[in-house]
C-alpha positions in Angstrom: -16.9 2.9 6.8 -16.2 5.2 3.8 -18.4 4.3 0.8 -18.1 7.6 -1.0 -15.3 8.1 -3.5 -13.1 11.0 -2.4 -11.0 13.0 -4.7 -8.5 15.9 -4.0 -9.3 19.5 -4.6 -6.5 21.1 -6.6 -7.1 24.4 -4.8 -5.6 22.8 -1.7 -2.2 22.3 -3.3 0.6 24.7 -4.4 1.2 23.1 -7.8 4.2 25.3 -8.4 6.1 23.3 -5.8 7.4 19.8 -6.8 6.2 18.2 -3.6 2.7 19.7 -3.7 2.3 18.8 -7.4 3.3 15.2 -6.7 1.2 15.1 -3.6 -1.9 16.0 -5.6 -1.2 13.2 -8.1 -0.7 10.8 -5.2 -3.9 11.8 -3.6 -5.7 11.3 -6.9 -4.8 7.6 -6.6 -4.9 7.0 -2.9 -8.1 8.8 -2.0 -10.3 6.7 -4.4 -8.4 3.6 -3.4 -9.7 4.0 0.2 -13.2 3.3 -1.2 -11.8 0.2 -3.0 -10.7 -1.2 0.3 -14.1 -0.7 1.9 -16.2 -2.0 -1.1 -13.9 -5.0 -1.2 -14.6 -5.7 2.4 -18.4 -5.3 1.8 -18.2 -7.8 -1.0 -16.2 -10.3 1.0 -18.6 -10.1 3.9 -21.6 -10.5 1.6 -20.2 -13.7 0.1 -19.3 -15.1 3.4 -22.9 -14.4 4.7 -24.3 -15.9 1.5 -22.7 -19.3 2.2 -23.7 -19.1 5.8 -27.3 -18.5 5.0 -27.5 -21.3 2.5 -25.9 -23.7 5.0 -28.5 -22.7 7.7 -31.5 -22.9 5.3 -30.4 -26.3 3.9 -29.9 -27.7 7.4 -33.4 -26.6 8.4 -35.0 -28.5 5.6 -32.7 -31.5 5.8 -31.1 -30.8 2.4 -27.7 -32.3 3.3 -26.3 -32.1 -0.2 -26.8 -28.4 -0.4 -25.6 -28.0 3.2 -22.4 -29.8 2.4 -21.9 -27.7 -0.7 -22.5 -24.4 1.1 -20.3 -25.4 4.1 -17.4 -26.5 1.8 -17.7 -23.5 -0.4 -17.9 -21.1 2.6 -14.8 -22.7 4.2 -12.8 -22.5 0.9 -13.9 -19.0 0.3 -12.8 -17.9 3.8 -9.5 -19.9 3.7 -8.4 -19.0 0.2 -10.5 -16.4 -1.7 -10.5 -13.8 1.1 -6.7 -13.9 1.8 -6.0 -13.6 -2.0 -8.3 -10.6 -2.1 -6.3 -8.9 0.7 -3.1 -9.8 -1.1 -4.4 -8.0 -4.2 -5.1 -4.9 -2.2 -1.6 -4.9 -0.8 -0.1 -5.3 -4.3 -2.0 -2.3 -5.6 -1.4 -0.2 -2.6 2.4 -0.6 -2.7 2.4 -0.1 -6.5 0.7 3.3 -5.9 3.2 4.1 -3.2 6.2 3.5 -5.5 4.6 5.4 -8.4 3.9 8.3 -6.1 7.6 8.5 -5.1 8.7 8.1 -8.7 6.4 11.0 -9.6 7.9 13.1 -6.8 11.4 12.5 -8.2 10.3 13.4 -11.7 8.6 16.6 -10.4 11.8 17.7 -8.7 13.9 16.8 -11.8 11.7 18.7 -14.2 10.9 21.8 -12.2 14.4 22.3 -10.8 16.1 21.3 -14.1 18.3 18.6 -12.5 20.9 17.0 -14.7 20.8 13.8 -12.6 17.7 11.7 -13.1 16.3 9.0 -10.8 17.6 6.1 -12.9 21.2 7.4 -12.4 21.0 6.6 -8.7 22.0 3.3 -7.0 19.3 0.9 -5.7 15.9 0.2 -7.0 12.2 0.9 -6.2 11.4 2.9 -3.1 15.0 3.0 -1.8 16.3 4.5 -5.1 13.6 7.2 -5.1 14.4 8.1 -1.5 18.1 8.1 -2.4 17.4 10.5 -5.2 15.3 12.8 -3.0 18.0 13.0 -0.3 21.1 13.3 -2.4 19.9 15.2 -5.4 16.8 17.1 -4.3 18.2 17.7 -0.8 15.0 16.5 1.0 16.3 15.5 4.4 14.8 13.5 7.2 12.7 11.0 5.2 14.1 8.1 7.3 13.9 10.0 10.6 11.3 7.8 12.4 9.8 4.3 12.6 7.3 5.3 9.9 9.9 4.7 7.3 10.7 1.3 8.7 7.0 0.4 8.8 6.5 1.5 5.2 9.5 -0.5 4.1 8.1 -3.6 5.8 4.8 -3.1 4.0 6.8 -3.0 0.8 8.7 -6.1 1.8 5.4 -7.9 2.5 4.3 -7.0 -1.0 7.5 -8.5 -2.4 6.9 -11.8 -0.4 3.4 -12.0 -1.9 4.8 -11.4 -5.5 7.8 -13.7 -5.3 6.9 -16.3 -2.6 3.2 -16.6 -2.5 3.1 -14.6 0.7 5.6 -16.8 2.6 8.2 -14.7 4.3 11.8 -15.7 3.9 14.8 -14.3 5.8 14.5 -12.2 8.9 11.1 -11.8 10.4 11.8 -9.3 13.2 10.3 -6.3 11.4 7.1 -8.2 10.5 6.6 -9.2 14.2 7.5 -5.7 15.4 4.7 -4.1 13.3 2.1 -6.7 14.0 2.1 -8.7 10.8 0.6 -12.2 11.3 2.7 -15.1 10.1 1.4 -18.7 10.1 3.7 -20.8 12.2 3.8 -23.7 9.8 5.1 -21.9 6.8 5.6 -18.2 7.7 2.8 -17.2 5.3 1.4 -13.7 5.7 -2.2 -13.4 6.6 -4.1 -10.1 6.5 -7.5 -8.9 7.8 -9.4 -5.8 6.8 -8.0 -3.8 9.8 -4.5 -4.7 8.7 -5.1 -3.2 5.2 -6.6 -0.1 6.7 -3.7 0.3 9.1 -1.2 0.0 6.2 -3.1 2.4 4.1 -3.2 5.1 6.8 0.5 4.7 7.5 1.4 5.1 3.8 -0.9 8.1 3.5 0.7 9.7 6.6 4.2 8.9 5.2 3.4 10.4 1.8 1.8 13.6 3.4 4.9 14.1 5.6 7.6 13.5 3.0 5.9 15.3 0.0 5.4 18.5 2.1 9.0 18.6 3.3 11.0 21.5 2.1 14.4 20.8 0.5 17.6 22.3 2.0 19.4 25.1 0.1 21.8 22.6 -1.6 21.0 22.1 -5.2 23.3 19.3 -6.1 21.5 18.1 -9.2 20.5 21.5 -10.7 21.9 23.2 -13.7 23.8 26.3 -12.6 22.4 29.5 -14.0 
């Protein structure tokens, strides 16, 4: 487990490049967030153990009132509080992802003096940012592997949490493909600590790959000298 709060060293980035500048800012958010994931897990485990210990102690002395309270509280905590905590981590993680890509688009626009800005592009959110990077900044190959599909599915899972309380509507193939657990009775997403870590690592790998990609020679959105 990683309990220390990591932070990027600017000396490891070529700040003159749009991608490297945006990558530094992305790492400023995502590196500390890794410790948030772990400290959240420590807190959740501690509370679960707290209720378990109170249940056992109350049972040993025949305190059935306290035992019932501890058992009920522990079950409710495990069934409701823990899933909501994991939902919160997913919400923050995807928000950081989208802001990282928005920052990358702004960096290309400012440094290369593009006339076209991100809001001029079709779509919204992550897709609009990628659309801008491909068509204006000429960064090719962002969608070249299953990593893009997985990251999109993580984003879609976030949307299901925001808009449907975690219940997945529509097609579920991508969720099943990437190992997301859906309750049979209502298609509600359920996460564990390992799921959060796996999503985090996939997003980090995706960001590191895309932000270090070199644009082609086409400068569609730039002001001609």
